[in-house]
VEXKE-929489 format. One record per residue (C-alpha): x, y, z. Coordinates in steps of 0.001 Angstrom, whole numbers, padded with zeros to 6 digits, always signed. Example, Ala and Ser with C-alpha at 12.3 -4.5 7.8 and 13.67 -1.06 7.14 Angstrom:
BEGIN
+012300-004500+007800+013670-001060+007140
//
This chain:
BEGIN
+022652+026520+024469+023517+025846+021195+024717+022519+021798+021151+021321+022828+020339+022827+020136+022420+021334+017609+021615+017889+019483+018048+018177+019310+017924+019488+016186+020606+016710+014271+020196+014085+012598+021343+011196+015745+017983+012732+017526+015806+012206+014904+016508+008918+014253+016307+007691+017774+013116+009801+018034+011488+008060+015265+013025+004524+015629+014109+003869+018886+011693+001192+020806+009355+001398+017954+006886-001817+018090+007419-004582+014843+005040-006936+014931+006503-008334+018416+010014-007041+017700+011581-003845+018293+013827-001246+016523+016624+000271+018097+019061+002495+015931+022977+002611+017043+027052+003123+016028+025754+006682+014338+029012+008363+012701+028761+011633+011572+028778+012201+007573+029737+015062+005480+028326+017439+007744+026652+017856+010853+023427+017152+008934+024281+013899+007955+024735+010466+010400+025678+007164+009242+023483+004253+011155+022777+000715+011962+019265-000308+012736+018577-003392+014681+015851-006009+015017+015304-006481+019016+013509-009210+020377+012940-010041+023987+015779-007348+024631+018056-009443+022184+019702-007429+019688+020307-009401+016292+023450-009986+015509+023790-007981+012694+021694-004768+011294+018088-004981+009196+019114-001754+007554+022600+000403+007277+022005+004036+006232+022851+007319+005677+020121+009501+006876+020474+013775+005830+017797+015772+008417+017354+018495+005911+018031+022297+006087+015633+025283+006173+012487+024684+003758+014402+024241-000026+016859+021631+001138+014145+018224+002356+015732+015391+004292+016637+012223+002777+017679+008891+003753+020010+005978+002216+019782+002297+003331+020554-001128+002675+018015-003251+003243+018841-007085+004876+015540-008760+005856+017005-011585+007310+017944-011070+011175+019385-013671+013011+019874-013931+016723+022317-015162+018961+020443-018279+019905+020668-019112+016148+017262-018291+015143+016199-016181+012430+013599-014080+010977+012828-012542+007650+011075-009690+008187+009760-010012+004059+008558-013245+004573+006841-012324+008054+005075-009264+005830+006838-006637+007633+008577-004558+005078+005708-002231+004261+005679-001372+008183+009221-001237+008221+009738+001375+005409+006712+003256+006558+008313+003678+010090+011281+004998+008074+009488+007210+006030+008121+009271+008642+011050+010912+008689+011049+011859+005162+008803+015588+004760+006702+016832+001112+009649+016846-001703+012145+014184+000470+013504+011457-000689+014369+007598+000431+016940+005840-001719+017577+001672-001468+020244+000279-002128+019946-002942-004542+023083-004035-006504+024686-007425-005732+022205-008382-002944+021732-012061-002228+018131-011257-000524+015436-011990-003489+013836-008741-002493+016492-006171-003632+018200-009017-006146+014285-009237-008241+013854-005823-007906+017576-005636-009672+016882-007790-012439+013254-006303-012872+015026-002909-013458+017331-004088-015613+014397-005501-018222+012694-001936-017969+009790-002377-015309+008170+000360-014431+010334+000946-010445+006453+000372-008534+005939-002799-010242+009277-004023-009010+009771-005433-004903+011722-002702-003620+009556-000011-006172+005896-001392-004874+007039-000810-001325+008220+002837-001656+005158+003540-003556+003007+002017-000754+004306+004539+001529+003311+007028-000240+006595+008146-002191+005692+009053-006004+008857+010264-008419+011342+007505-008958+014866+007431-009950+016645+004326-010857+020703+004942-009836+021851+002220-012133+025243+003975-012669+025918+006431-009998+026728+010257-011554+030539+010522-010147+032111+008653-006677+030069+010464-004033+026624+009090-005130+027493+005312-004091+025968+001691-005491+023258+001494-007148+019929+002390-005844+016512+002958-006469+015154+006378-005255+011884+007703-004996+010627+011343-003775+007771+011978-001479+005643+014753-003675+005857+018113-002821+001597+018778-002989-001465+017224-004432-000629+018671-007928+002529+016999-008004+000882+014048-007294-001471+013436-009740+000752+014500-012487+003552+011730-011088+000581+009272-010868-000950+009941-014343+002585+009353-015448+002852+006381-013646-000518+005087-014444+000379+005266-017964+003288+002922-017802+002130+000213-015586-000962+000270-018248+001508-000441-020698+003119-002695-018840+000248-004382-017858-000885-004935-021439+002444-005906-022591+002574-009456-020536-000510-010630-022215-000637-013093-024633+002578-014613-023474+003378-017085-020813+005098-014971-017894+008173-015712-015972+007728-015942-011967+009746-012555-012343+007193-010842-015190+004095-012581-012906+005029-011124-009685+005856-007622-011235+001915-007825-013308+000286-008421-009710+002279-005134-008441+001371-003594-011233-002392-004135-011071-002654-003772-007460-001014+000019-007369-003059+000489-010736-006135-000546-008204-005091+001583-005240-005020+004633-007574-008502+003931-009242-010073+003418-005603-008159+006295-004300-005970+004755-001391
//
């Protein structure tokens, strides 16, 4: 009996229940290669893209999922996102170019409750999505105005922490963390803080020719500000 309870309540089962077979605009998802983390509440995983029954050669996400414990230790997920997926027939798809990153993050976010966090690795990654995030954070752009931060914001996460210099060897590499607010009061507080940062950033961008990196960040900042104004 206890073995059944652990299986149902474990991180591997949660990953399978949330992601296995989920559709992504003609593709589907399949988590595999589970490996126990530091405790039985953690599991490493690879997430593959599937097209007509054929798996991508490499995973589109590699990460570690903690399912949480009780009411006070909330679930979190840390992962490396690889937007470009190659298939055995030599074809490839870039999920970011296809506009599918938001949908993928939204599916992953279904595992994150109020108070839980998502952490996306960005350091030394070849794809423009994480590399432009790294460039923006190093130039003190508001996290929600960076590519990865914008997607984290778009799925309802608010408080950000930039792990540009991890605090100890167990924290891994550079990553951007975002947390889902515990309640509406916390959400309002964090949005008010973000609004001030984004408005200041947009104002700072005025009066000078922006670089492509700055222009993209300004656009994201204005979109986030507009979404807060409209209540979306």
